[in-house]
Steps between C-alpha positions, in 0.01 A plus 500: 500500500592228731655173375405179668833309545312180560357498139692272262501598136357244257683461180267421200716298263209384276548762231874420494434124461230572228749714302784238535272216376383707198866573415590139540222386280598750230864386516394134473296562189753725328826318586464201261450747210814698568761426228844633537679521162830636430619515142871412471701469184719185494845507337557302183654161553782356301376312194840343430453196729227256392365268770469145367196296593596155623257235381335305781518121531163325495462169677157325467405179683192312370285263698702200367820650657655584163698814514575753226782747517436755219331229295764233562354197670653335812386220732467572874736219605810644327399864491745623769810376322372602153390838603837566669677420166250708300515798745848580374342630175275740688584838667486454877343846537202383296162453682381134515119464470362159635152397383366182651175315469285546815446126542878448555638413836673785688822304526527477112486878468749549786746254353500696174530820692804351688655397178469859361655638811789247484562604138577855630192703407399762744164622366239233499117550463224257536217567258133494616173546316370827633 
């Protein structure tokens, strides 16, 4: 048997590609359904220390620029000074929630926000509808 050294062998990789695509399709279908779960037993925590919940400070501003701090009414003109005095009664770690009417000017809400920051509160949230 004589071998022709000029012949070049042709590699047929079509079956290899077909098998790889089928394996890839199977992996893509099965992968989202694989759930890895490891059951662990957590140690018991100490029950001796009770975490106290700090009540939040609610500030509401209506369309007439009347402010309420936890149901106490303030006027916008003297809110900064009065809130600074009133803030000494509150815990500075409490969250301040500001709710303002959507028809108000942006500057009004920002001045109230600045007054809250000047009083020393770190956590301030602006409430939205939705």
